[in-house]
N, C-alpha and C positions, 0 to 999 in steps of 0.2 A: 462631451467626451466621446471619442471615437471607439470603435470596437477593439482595436489593438490595445489601447490603454486600459480598457475594461478587463480584458483577459490578463494583461500583465499585472494589474493590481489584484485581481482575483487570485492568481497564482502566488503572488507574494504573500497575500494574507493567509492562504491555505498552508504554505510552507513555513512561515515564520510566526504567525499569530494564533493558529488553531492548535489546541492541545488535543492530541489523538490518544485514545485509550490504549492501554497495553492489552496483550492477548489475554492475560489473566482477568483483567477487568471486563473484557468482552465476554469471556466464558461465564463469569459471575452474573453479568447482566442477562445473558441468555438463559441461564438456569432460573433466575428470578422471574423472567417473562414466562418461561415454561410452567413454573409452579403457579404463578398467578393465573395463567390461562386455564390450567387444570382446575383450580379452585373455583373460578367463575363458571366453568363448564359444568362442574358438579352442582353448583348452586342453581344454575338455570335448569338442569335436568330434574332436580328435586322439585323446583317450582312447577315445571311442566307436568310432572307426574301428579303432584298435588292438585293442580288445576284440572287435570284430566279426570281424576277420581271424583272431585267435587262436581264436575259437569255430568259425569256418569250418574252420580247420586241424584242430581236435580232432574235429569232426563228420566230416570227410573220412576220418579214421583209423578211426572207428567204423563207418561205413556204406559 
């Protein structure tokens, strides 16, 4: 397959076979990603704080 045929087939597939999301679907997906990211960030922050406090306690016992 030559490069010209590759690009022609790629264009045809993108135009006729790919289902593109609507603007509303993109916005909903964006909000979902934002909420999931915030939840994961909060969970990681809580884990980090807990681990930090545990390590402070352990170090206070040793020194």
